[in-house]
N, C-alpha and C positions, 0 to 999 in steps of 0.2 A: 444573575447579570449572566448576558451571551458574551462568552469569550472571542476578541476579537483575534480570529484563526481562521484558516483556510483549512481535502485527504488529500475489432478483429477479424479478421476474416469468419465467419461465422461456419460450424461445420454444418454438414446438412443435417437439418433437425432432426430426421426419423432418424439416423445413424447414430447421433450421438444419442438421442434418446433410449437407444437400444443399449448402446456401451453402456452406458454409466446405470441405467438402469439394472444393468444386469451383476453391478458391484453391489448393489442392495435387495437382490432376489435372497430368499431363502429366511437368511434370518428374522428380515419384518415378518414372517408370517408369524411369528411366535409371541403373542403379549405379553410382557413383563417377562420375558425369558430371554431377550436378546435386545441388542443393543448398536445398532448403525451409524456409522460416523464417517462423515465425508470433510476432510480436509485438504488444502491447499500446500502444504509445507514440504520441501526435502527435507526428506530425516535426516539428513547431517545439518543442517539450521538446529537453530537456537530453540527455535519453536519445534521441530521435529523430534527435537531430542525431547524437551519437556513434553509433549505430548504422548509421546511414547511412555514415559514416565506414568504420565497421568492414567495409559489403559491399563498399565500394567496395576497400579492402586486400585483402579476401579475394577480387576479381573480378583484382586487380592479378596474384595472387600465384597465382591456377588460374586463366589466362585461357579453357581450355576447359571450365570449369564452367558450366553453366546454373544462375543464382541468381534463386529466386523468392521475395522479400522481401513479404510481406502483413500489414498490420494488422488483427487482429480487436479484437469489443470483447470488454471486459475481463468483464462481466458474464456473456454468455450464453457463452463459453469456458469458463469457470469453472463455471456451472452444469452445459453439456452434456459436460464432460470425457468423464467415463466413456464414453459413446456414440461421441464424437469418436475417441475412441484406442483402440476395441475395433474399429475400421473396418479397411480394411487398406489406406486413402488417408491417411497422416498425414505430419504436415510431421518435416525430420527433427531443426531442434530448434525449441524454443517457449518462450516468455516465460510463466511461469506463478506463481502466489500459492503463498508459502510458507506453511510452518504444518502442523499435522496435517489439518486439514481439506482444506488444497490439497495440495501435493506428496506431504504423509505420506498423502493416502488413496490416490494414485497410486501411489504406492510399495507400499504394504501390497496394495494391488489387482496390481502387477505388469506395471503399465499403462506405467511407466516404469522406463529404464534405469539399474542404479548406474553412479556414473561412477567409483568408489573408482580404478581402475587408470587410468583418464584423468588425475585426478587427480594420481596418483603420476608419470605419463610426463610432463607438464607442470609439476608443482612448483606446482600452485595451492594443493596446502596452507601451503605457504610463503609465497606471495601472500598468503594470507587467513589468516594463523598465528592472529590473534585468536579467543578461543573465542568471543566475542562476534558474528565473523561466519561460526564454522561452526556455529553452533546451528541456524539454520536450513534448512543445507545437507544435515545428514545425519538421517537417520532410524533407527529401529529396525523389526524386520517388521510391527511392528502399527502403524506412523505416527506414532509418537511424534518431535517432534526432539529434537535433540541428541546422540544417538550413532547408533552402527548406519553402515552404509555411506554415502557422498555421493552424492547422487539430484539436486542441483541444485547451480547458481554462481551466487551476486550479483555483482553488479559496482558496486551504488551504496546510498545509504542512502535514509531518508527519515522525517520524523516532521512531527506536526502542528502546526499555529503558525498566527498571525494574519499577514493582509497587509491594510495599510492604504493607503490615499487620501492622499498627502502634499499633493497640491497643497489637499484638502479643507479637511486639516485645520490648515492653515497660515493657511487664509482666516478658519477661525472660531475661530482662536487655542484648537486643544484641544493635549493632549499625549498622548502613547504613555505607557500606564499601567502602573505599578510595583506594585500591588498589585491583589485582588481586588477593593476598595473604588473602585480610582479606574477598573478597569474596566466593573464596574455604573455608576459614574457617567458615564462617557463613552458609553454606549449610551443612559442616560436622557437626554444633553444631546444629543445626534443625532436623537433622537427628537423633544426640543422643539424640533428646526428642523425639523420636518415632514417628515423623509426617514429612510425605514426605516434602521436604522443597519447590519444585517447581510444579505448575500445569503448564503442558505442553500439547500441540497436536503434534503429525505425522501421524496423518492422512489427515488432511490436512496442509496449509503451515505455520503456528507458527514456526515448529520445522527447515523448511529451513533456517528461519530467525534465529534463535540459533546458527545454524549449521556455518550461515553466520558470523555471530557474532564473531566466535571463530577464523574464517580463516582472517578476516580484522584486530584483534587486533594487528596484528604486519606488516601487508600487508602494501606495499610502495606508496604513495600520487599518483603515477604514474599511479600506477596498474588499477584505475579506467575506464583512457583514454584508456589504452590497450585493456582492460578487456570487457569492455561496449562500447565506440565508435571505437573500431575494429582500432585503429590507430597504431597499434605496436604489437608484438608477445608476446602472454602472456606467463610465464616463471613457468609451471606446478608443475617445479622440486622442487621449492620453498618450504622452509620447513615450511611456513607460510599453505603451502595447508594441508600436512599431521600431521602438528603438531595442528593446528586447528581442521581439521576433530577427530583426536583421542580425543582431550579435549573435543567435543559435545559430542561423541561415551560415555564417561568418564561420563560424566552428566549423563545419561542413567545405566549404566553399574554401577557406584558408589549409586547406587538406593536415587538420588536425586528427582528423577521424578516417576512418576506410571508406575509400569511395565509393564502395556500394553497400551504406552505410542502410539503405532503405533492404536489403536482400538479408539483415544481419538478425536473427532473433535473438531475445535476451540469455537464452541460455548460451548461443556462441560467444556473445559479447562478455561472461563471465569466462569462458575457454580461452576466450583472446587475449583478457589479462592475464589468467592463472598458468596460461603458459610462456607468461613473459613477451608476447607479441605487443604489449603496447603499455606502459609505464603508469598507467594513468586510467580510472574508471570514476564515473561520476552517475551512482545510482542508489539504491534502498539500503536501509538498515541491516532489510533482510538478508543481505550477503554476508553480513558481518562473521557469522556461525560457518558458512560454508568456507570462508577464506581461511580461519582457526585451523580446520580440519583439513582442506587440502592444498593451502598454497606450500610451494616448496624454497621460496625464498620470503625474507623479513619485508613486510608490510605495517601500512599502520593506516589512518584517515585523517582527514582533515574538514571543517565546516567550509561551506563557500565564503571567501572573505566580502569582506563590508556588504555583504547580502541583508536590505531590509527588511525583509521576508522570507521563508523557507519553508519550504512545502515538506509538512508531516503532519502526525496525528496520533491518536492510538490504532493499534494496529487493526487487523479485519477483525469479525463478530463471529462468535459464536450463536447462531440463531436455530429454533427449531420448527419446524416445517407445518402447518396447518394438519396437513394428513399426518403426521409422523404417529405411531402407535403405542413408543412407549415414551411418552415425554417426561414421567417420573425420573425414569434412570438417566434422560439426558439431562436433567437438572443435576443429578448428582454429579455426570461426570463436569458440566459445567463449574459446580462449586469445588471438585477436586482441582482442576486447572488454575483455580484461584486461592490455594493452599500454599503457605510460604515455601512450602519442599520443591513443590511444582516453582514458583515465581523463580528461586533461586538459584534453580535450574536455567531458566533464561537468560538472569541475569549474569551471571558467569560464562555464559557462553555467548554475551553479546546480544542478547534479544529483549533489551529494553524493559525491564518488568514494569507492570503500573501497581503492584501490590506485595511488591517483596521487599528487602532492604538492602539498599546500594551500597550500606557500609559492609558486609557478606562477598561482594565483588573483590577476591583476592588477586587478578589480574591487571595488572598498571595499564594494560593498551584497552582491556574492555572496561575498566573505570575511568577514563579518560573519555571514551566514548559514550558511555552514559552520563556522565557530565556535562559532554557539549547539547546533548539531547536536552537535561534537565535547566540549564541554560536558556536555549533556545523557546520551553516552554512557559518558564517561570517569567521571561520577561517580556509573553506575546509576540514573540516574532514567529511564529508554525503557524501556516496556509495551508488550507485545506487542498486537498490536488483538485486539478482546476477542472475536470470532469465530473463531480459530484453533482453541481445543481440540475440536471434533468438527465432522463431515461436517454441512451442513446448519445448522447456529448459525446463517451467514451469513442464508438466508434468515429463520431465526428471529427474528433481530435486527433484520432489516430491517424486518418486519411489528411489532415492538413497539416500536421506534425511531417508526414511524409514531403508533402508540397514547399516547405520550409527546406526541410534537409534535400532535396533534389532541386532545389531553387526553380523548381517551375512555376511557381507565382511572386510576386513580390511581395515585401514584408505585409505590405498596404493593403493589398488583396487579399491576406491571408487572414490580418484581422477582421476585413469587411464580411468575407465568410462566418468567420467565428461570431460576429457580431450580430449578423442573420439568425444563425442558430441558436445565440442565446437569448434573442429578444423574441423567436420562434416559440422557443420554451416557453418565456415567460408568458407569453398570451395563451398558451394552449393550459398553462400548469393552472389546474383547481386551486393551488396556494394563493394564486395572483387574484384571484375572482372575490 
């Protein structure tokens, strides 16, 4: 049964290819004696800490293998993956985004290897037994998630939530909101103190998530399968589209974010929260580990209140490029990342492990954070990210989200643009023929 769940400006391709290929050069030349790993994660994040230990374990078990562990930029790798993986200097295993427009597209183009045999060999299908964990790991020949061969292996979960500065809240007598009305009042109260309430970014992806949280708050549960899995017609005239878009626009218009939000990057957004410039930030669970290690103030997190659906899913996937020279070593590394030792590092640092032991989490804040994710998942209230259905959708939604943020188009105009891109994508999708 399919679960009812929903998961930039490119650099010059030639320059990026040269830069990223440089990370993989050298070690890949030695078949069976090297392993090149590309990942997105900040080294201070829960995933970064877990993967660091996974590399150490791999080296302990393979002392004769050279390991190159390189951090790559999410946006540039996503945008230029087809160019990068068509070359001969590719990593052996890499972290990549999930969904039809991510791993599904690479699978349909033959750029990443099917992992079904490795899944059976290592028993990953038993470790990841839940259909919700397999949905974004398996893809048809057309790149549609949910069925077909395994092409990626997830290790953690993620979802969109609010982070808040507890010291600021205590100083000003503010309470964590439990309703939409209370959230709206909280934003107004903080602005009344002469402080910008929300650290946000529309230059990169965070504001896309904020926008679609507002769309999803009244969206029906079956919207996910229609929109994401192309199972039925999507009603773009439904009020949750225009009303949610208007609410996202008002977040900026009412002065609850910095007025130059379209010039603020994902990193700058986090710095604005960490520096105390804004006491709220809504973004992904991937920030949790970094806040634990860098925040100089007391902080915590809460779910979007009265939210019908909430963006979230399994995290990014380990994939193995078709041209990888050391696939067997890649499979061994992937298997290490699913071991209890590594999964428990994820859990203790707020990484939402999918194969770990939740009871092993000793930190109260982290345990609550993990429980919130489990409650959303168990109640089928997780919705995949809005750019998943088609290749190129991310770039379109980034542009459209900036139109929402700067008010250059009305909510109705933005929804019309999104609808046209979606319906054009549906017509061009081989999965719809």
